[in-house]
C-alpha positions, 0 to 999 in steps of 0.5 A: 495476454490481455483479452479485451472486455466489452463493450467492443465498438463496431463502427459502421461494421456492416458497410465496412465489411461489405466494402472490404470483403474482397481485401480480407485474407484467410491467413497472412504469413509473417515469416517462414523458411528463414525469411521475413515476409511482412516488413514493418512500416510507419508514416514519415510523420509518425510521432515518437509513440508510434515509432516506439511501438513499431520498434518494439514489434521489430524487436520481438519479431527478431527474437521470435524468428531469429531474423533481422527486422527493421522499421521502414518509412512507408512508400507510395505505393507500398507493399504488404507489411505491418503498418503501425500507427495512422499511416497513409496506407490505411487512410483509404480503408476508412476513417481512424478511430475517434477518441472521445473528448469525454473520458467516462461518457463517450458518445456513439461512434467514439472510443476511449483514448486507449482503444485499438484497431487491428485489421488484416487487409489485402495481405497487410496488417494495420495496427492503430490506436485511438491516440498515438500512445495506444498504438503500443497497446495494439502491438502488445495485443497482437503479440500476446493474443496471436504470438504467445508473447507474455510479459509476466514480470518486469525485466528480462526474467518476466519476458516470454517470447516463443521461438518458432520457425514460422508465424502465420496470422489469421484474418483479423478485424477487431476494435477493442478498448479497456474496461477501466479507462484509467489503470495504474499499479503503483510501484512500476516507475522504474524503466523495467516497470514502465515497460511492463506496465505498457506491455500489459496495457496500463495507463493512468488517465484520471487524476485523483490523488492527494492534491490540496497541498499543491492547490493551496501552497504556503504563499496562498495560505499565508495571504489567506490565513482565514482559509486555514483550518481551526484545529484545537483552537489554532489555525493550521496551515502548511509548514512547507511546500510539501506538507501533506498533514493539514487541510484547508477549511473545506467548509468555506465557499471561498476555498472551493472557488479558489480550487475551481479557479486552479482546476479551470486554469490547469485544464485550459492550459492543457485541454487534453487533460481529462481531469484535475485532482482536488483530493484531500490531503493525507490527513484528518486534521480537518477544520473544527470550527462552526461552519464545518460542524454545521456540515458534519453534525450530528456526527455519523460514523462509517467503519468506526470512523467519523464520517466527514463526507458531507464536508468533503463533498460539499467542497468538491460539489461547489468546485465542480459546479464552477468547473462544469461551466468553465471546462465542460467534459472535464472531471474533478478527481478526488478520494473517498478516503478514510473519513469520507469513504461513504457517499454523502447524504446528497447527490454528488456532481456528475463531473466528480470521480471519487476513488474509493480507498478500501483494503479489499484484502480484508474480504476474508471477512464475509461481512466486510466484503458485503459492506464494501460491495454495498459501498460500491453500489451506493457510489454508483447511485450517488450521482457520479458518472463513474468512480474509481477503486483505490486498492491496497495491494501492498507486498512491501510492508510484509515479510509473509506472502500477501497474495489474496488474489481471488478477492482482489480479482473479485473487487475489480470485477464487482467494481466494474459491474457497479460503475467503477472505471478507474483503478489504482493499486498501491503496490510496492511488489515483493518480486518473489511473491507478487508477480501473479498478483500484479499481472492478473490485475493488469489483465482484468483491468482490460477484461474483467470477464476473465476467470481466475482459473484461466489466468492461473492456467496461463501464468503458472505454466508460462512463467514457471514451466516444469515447476508450474504445479508445485508453484501453483500449490505454494501460492494457493496455500499462501492465499488460503493462509491469508483467507483463513485468518481470524479476528476483526478486519481493518485497513492495512491489517498487519502492515509493518506489524509483527503479528503477520507471522501468526498467519504462517506458523512453523508447520505451514512454513515447513509444508510450503518449503517442501513444495518449493524444494519440489519446484526447484527439482522440477525446474532443473535444466530450465535456467529461466524456471530455476531463476524464478523459483529461486526468487520465490525461495529466497523471499520465502526464506525471509518469511521462515526466518521471521517466523522463527524469530517471532516464535522465540520472541513470543516465548521470551514475552511469556517468561516472568509474567509474575514480575518476579526476578528470575531464579537460577533455573529461569535465568538459565532459560532466559540465557538460552532463549536470548541466545536463540533470539539473537541468532534468529535475528541475525539469520533474518537479516542475512536472509533479507540481504540475500533477497534483494526484492524484499528491500522495500520492507525493512526488518527493523519494523518487525524486530523492534518490539523487544522482550529482552530489556524487560527480562534484564531489568527484572534480573537486575533489580535482584542482582545488579550483575545478573544482566551482564552475566546473562548476556555474556553467557548468551554470547550475543549482542555484547557490543556496547551500543546495543539496547540489551547491553545498555540495559545491562550497563544501567545495572553495572556496579555503582550505576544502578539508577536512583536519579529522580524521575524526569517525567512529570505527573507519572502517577497521574495524580493531577488531572488536566483542566479539560478532557480531549477536545473538541468534545464532539469528536471525543464524546466518551472520554473523561478526565486525562492526566495533566503534563502529558500530551495525548493524541488520539485518532477519533473513533466511534468507540474511542475512550480515554479516561483516568480511573482509580482502579490502580493499586492503592498508593500507586496513583491512578491509571489511564484506560484506553478503549476503541483506539485506532492510534492513541498516544500518551507521551512527553518530550524532555531535554536529552543529553547526547550520549546519556543513558535513559531508562523508561518504565511503565506498568501496563495491563489489558487485552490486545488482539493480533494486528494491534499493539499496546506498548511502551516506547522510547525515542529521540529527536534532534533540535530540528524535531527530526527522529534520530537513533532507534525507535524502541518499543515493548508491547503487551503480549497478545491476549489478556494480561490481567495483572500489571506488567512492567515494560522497560526499555533503555537506550543511549541518546545519539550524538545529535539528540536534543530531546528524549520521548517516553510514552505509551501507544495503543493502536488498532484495538479490536472490539473488546480490547483495552489498555490500562497505563500507570507509573510511566517513568523516565530516569537518566541512568545515573544513581548509586542505589536500587530502584 
């Protein structure tokens, strides 16, 4: 149930209490002895939202009592009953709730649009919302608070309606409103999800998400090319109406003026609209011209990234000043996101509502938590009247339980204390893992004072019934595994990344499975509890299969570290490990197929880092028949289309590749004319190789530079440090159906959560990805000696381009990567490499 957080608004409470004292009843029976005693009434002119709330009350009462209930239009004079919405019967008992026109700054006597009032008067119960849409919240509050009803999860499985012979309500006289005025959990847009959100009091009231691609559509930017950002010497605008990978030039007063006009027009057209979003596009391709640099230089950094808050909030302030004049009481939503998380060094217009986008699951690190709470405090003191929290509470993107619910709850509570009034959780939930996470967040958005102990005491017995204790132990252990992780925190750490398997080693998985088995035994005889335990069991089976696969894969990565071809004994070990890996990969796919709730997380993200092609390449260099012999003995992936079989075909009789290397300047002997540009974003970088595309997200410690530390005669190496996402690559014409062999020599230090990898991929003539994205990363830890990475694949029929490159992502402090001899061959030739 959701209790409601102060402030509790009491409107003329003393006078109202005196005037209604004679009407209050000590208790009101709803049904008993097989008879419904309180009919449900709506006004004849009830709006659809009020009628829907009344119909929902009737539906639940019918299930609860086993009796027939129907919604009736009120009569004059009317009898006792539930009066839902602003009925004529309630009018004599005082004015209705007064919704505030200013969402984040209500005046005395006003209440937020989602406020509710429930009163028992003269034997009747009146349920009202400050707005018609809030009427459903009043019904849900009554059913949960007084009737024991719960909607723990979307759909029939998550609905709890206690059956009872009678229901008697106490005297009721209350006004409540949610602590957070805007409450949204993303991923609830299905019919079941929308109903769950409504039952649990969620409603988005503030607009704040990426919006500039809609404010500045292609036709506007074509008419005003000077509004396009100057990026690496060229004007960058939208490639299509939905393109979100660019930014207008936010430094220009003209762009702010145009944005203000767009906001004013939209707000004038819909006066009930509380806000309009002017949030930056989902890109850091900001203008690099003189006006922008004047705002951001000398460059500051926040969380290791460039701090562009002076640019972004100069734009937002300019627009807000205009909108304040044309549309007082309305707000401009935006994002304090990535390069503009930090408040700017000037006051922010009070009509701006920024949503702070931070991954608070990283609170496992005490320093990160302290810094984030300090960030909230600074935003609370920045001049804004309110701010919002954007939470990365994803379940999708993870094959392991990501349930650090205690710190997510703490962020809601601490945010409220510091001035947060909007909340958005980016959550594609994994139903087997994330039910409690989503439900408890919904409760706290109404009442941040609720404790995690109280919420868990409600949820686990209510949802899992007789299996409550082992299921609670299971999830609390999963939470502890997340919170015990080592290493530097980072935004969306482990998202769609294999190292999340390290959080759940095999011995932990066995202990967790034992508790799930215990829960299944306890749930026997309770069909609902059994189904809920089974949902988690199937999801965790994916975790177990993934951990098994990853454990075998890491063993394969550890083989042949000295670059020597495997001998007979090693070849036997490789054959057995490949067999195990193929079987484990098949089991992962099978368990994933049996867990439909995991559909949003494709296992391909977690299996594409493949050690096998390198081992086959090493074996084939010494004996061209060895790769086929190994695969035939392993008995897996023998189909011609697999990347393993393709690597074996590369070394088939008469087809060992000696064709010319297709990649230009593979030895990095030729340097580009300049370094990374613009220099103010890449102050530490040095010489870079010619003929290669280099794309790097600027960071505080980022550095890319050629070095002569490679072995004599092998050319130069490129060293990468401080990378968030740094890619070196070439795109070359591809022959559809052609076989391509990519190799590179790598060494470095790589921490969990990041990757340093060779990649091979294909594109169509239109530039769209096609085929399978292949990658091969350095093992985690230090690889001091040069290590050859090798991949092979066949170009799809629609491929026009083949891409080869090396990528370094999420480098932690102390990580580094050196690259040399990046080569691509077409798989045609008759001599050894």
